[in-house]
N, C-alpha and C positions, 0 to 999 in steps of 0.2 A: 455687169452681164445683161441686165434688161435693156440697155441701150445698144446692143450689138448691131441690130438692124439699121439703126439711124447712122452709127458711126461707120459701119460699111459701105452705106450709100453716100456718104460724104466725100468719099475718095481722098481723105487725109491720111488714112492709116494703111499701113502695109501689113499689119497682123491684127486679127481679132480672136480674142479668147472668150468665147461665149459661156465657158464653165457650166454653172448649174442649168442654164437654159437647155442644155442637151437632154437632161432627165425631165425637167419641169417640176412644179410643185403647187401647192394650193394658192401661193401667192401669185405666181405667174398666171395660173388659170383665172384667177380674179381680176387681173390687170390687163390681160392680153387682148388685142383686138378692138375692133369698134370704132376706131379713131382714124382719121386720115394719116396715112404713112405708118401705121401700126404694123408691127410683125405679122407675118402671115399666119394663118391658122396652124396649130400644132397639136398633137396628141401628148398626153401624159405617157411618159415612158418608163417611170420607175414607181413601183408600188412596195408597200411593206406588207406581206402576207401575214394574216392573223387568223387564229381559229376560236370559234366560240367554245368557252370551256364550261360555263355556267349560265342559267337562266332563271329569271324570277318573273313569273306572271303577275304577282301582286305589285312588283315595283314596275312592271313594264319595261324591264330592261335585260340585257344579256351582257356577261363579262367575257372579254377576250384576253388573249395571251400576249398582248403587246402594250407595254406601259413607257414610262418615261426613259428607260434604258434602251429602248429600241426606235423610238420616234421623237423628234424634236417637238418640243412644246413651247418654243420661245415666242418672241412678239408677233411672228407670222401666222399665229394660231395653231390650233389642234389640226389633226388630218382630218380628212373627210372620206366617207366610205364610198368607194367607186361603184356608180351605177344605182345609188341609193341616197339621193339628196334629201330624202325625208327622215334620214337617221343621223344621230349626232353622236360623236366620239367624245369622251371626256377621260381625263386621267384617272386611273384607278390605283395608282402606285407605281413603283419601279418596274414590276412585270405585268400590271394588267391595266386594262382599259375597259370602260363602261360605254355601251352602245345603248341609246334610247331613241325614242321618236323626237324629232325636232319639235320644238313648242309649237301647236297648231297643226301639226302634220297630220293628225288623225281626222281633222275637219276640213283639211286644206285639199283643193282639187289636184294639186301636184303629187298627192300621194296615190299610187295605184290602187285601184279598187281590190280588196282582199289582202293587201299587203299586211304580212306579219313579221315580227321580228326574227332574224336568223335562228336557226336551231342549233342546239349543241352539236359540235362536230362539223358545222358548216364553215368552210374557208371564206374569208373576205379579203379583198385588197383595200389597203388605206393609202390614200394620197397625202404624203406628208405636206404639213403647212410650210416647212422650210427644208429644203432638200439637203443643202450642204452639211449642216450639223446631223441631219438623220444619217447620210451616208457614213459619217466619221464615226458613228457608233457601231459600225459593222465590220466584220473581217472578210465577208465575201459578198459578191454580187452575183446572182443568178439570172442570166438571161434566158427568156422563155419565148418560145414561138407557140402561140396558142396556150394550151395547157402543159406543155412538155418543156422541160429544161434542156435548152440547146447548148449553152456554155456556162461555166463557172469561172470567175476571175477573182483572184485575191486582191483586197484592197490593201496596198503595201504602205501608201502614205496615210495613216489615220491616226487618232488618238489625241490627246492634248498638245497643243502647240503645233500641230500639222496643218 
């Protein structure tokens, strides 16, 4: 998938199946652009919505309702929090994740002044580290325009062996 741009430009292929590049993931985000002939800029198109369900000021962390049953935690790494690169997601089990400040974020200039951890009830969007197995864990895709759901599609080819 990651080589589709180069394969298309080669003139050797009559069909290109870019697959997961359509949605993007954290791995593509870390590897895309910046080199001669690299793919054009793109935007992340698929997120996993999560909500803060618990907070601990003592531990400087919040717990969210997305764990290893909702987002892939394979070799591509854990998801990241959209628009909050000073936050770090770690797995808290099957149904939960833990969001904390990245190491050094509180003293780092990249952390916006006055930044606080998300509050209970706040929704966040996670950028999956690896999109293919993340999509495979879900029954539905909700397509949004802004903050509104525009379309809902059933994922028919999913589950083990698909």
